[in-house]
N, C-alpha and C positions, 0 to 999 in steps of 0.2 A: 485743528487743535483747540479746545477751550479750556483754559485752567482753571478750578472753583473760585481761587481764591480771587482771579483776575473776572472772571464771571458775577460772583458775589458783590466785588468792591459797584461794580458798572452798574449792575441792580439795583443796588442801596443809593447810589447817586440820585439815580433817575425817579426813584421812589421817594423821597428826601428831597429834591431840588425842586423851589415853586416856579423854577420859567422850565425845567424840564417836564414836570406834572402838565405846565400848561401848555404846552409842545404837546405832552401824551405820548413820550418818546417810547420806545420800545429795541431792545435789545433781542435781535433778529441772527446773527451767527458773528463768532470770535475767530482768530484762528491766529494766535500771538507768535507764532511762528512764520508766518509768511506774512505777519505784519498788518492784518486787515480785518476789519469789524464792518457789521452792517446794524442801522437801524430802522425801523420802520415810525413814521407819522402819519397816523391811523387821518382822512379826513375831517375835519373841522370844520364849520360854518363860522365860528368863532376865527380862524387862520384866514379868509377872506378877505379880500385885499377891495373887491367889486362884488357886490352881492349880487346883480344885473348878470355878471359875465360868469359868474362863480370863480376865478380865478383867484390864485393865491396871494400874499401879501407876501412880495420880495423878503421882508424882513422875517417874516417865519420859516421861510428858505434858505436864507443868512443863518438863520438860529437853529437849524435841522445840520448845514454846512460844519457850523462852528462844533457845535455838542461832538457830533462823529467823529472830525479831525482830533478834538481833545479826549476823546474817551479811547480812541486807538490806542495814541500815542500815551497815557496815561495805563492802559493794561500794560504796554511795551515793556514802561520807566515803573510802574508801580506809585504814582505820585501824582500828585495832579499839575498840569501842564497847561500854565494859564498862554492865552493866544496873544501875539504878537502884531502880528498882521494876517489879516481874510481877505481873500479877493475872489470873484467870484463873476463868473460868466450866466447869464440867463439865456437857453436858445430857443426856450420855447414856454408857453404859457402853463401853467400847472391848473389843470380845470378839475376841480371837484373831485379828484382823486385822491389815496394815499400814496403817500409818498415813501421812498426808500433811499439810503442814503448809505454807501459803499466807498470806504476809506481805507485807502493801501498807504501806509507809512513808505516815503520815498527815502529820509533822512533821518537819523536819530545819533545825532552828536552829543556831544559834550555841552556844549548850550543851548543850540537852538535843534527843533527839530522842523520835518517840511511832511505834510499830510496833501495827497489828492485826494478831492473826494467828489462822486459823482451820485448828481438825485436824479431816480428813473422813478417815472410815473407806473401805474398799474399794468399799461399796457408795454412796459419794457420799453421806453422812449426815453430816452437821455432829453431834463427839462432845466438841468444846471453843472456846470461843474464847477469846483473850487480849491483852492488851496491854501491851507492854514499853516501858519509858521507859528510856532509853539517855540515858549521857554522852557529850558530845562534843565538851567544852573539856580 
């Protein structure tokens, strides 16, 4: 279930933030009741780390993980939730593909929130997993 307010808030942020526009992030799904959010980062050559192998730069994937975790928590609490820590495990190269990030809120406390994020390629293979810890105070 996606609330109109949360959806509008996220879509507005994605359209006005220069960094989110640079990554060309798109909201795919939001379920506030389940604490889940899904974003799309369409394939773009400018996000490649190596033009010969056509692999994404790890920083673009890190940005996708950070944004997905922060937006999932923002949708739940209704305000900006800055990242404290991001941890990422890169599991396989992401090569010339659209990427989807799926966030699941693990904890939403008084001071911190924790969100798990999976990054999946167009063939439904997990290319990276991350954990975003956010400030809620």
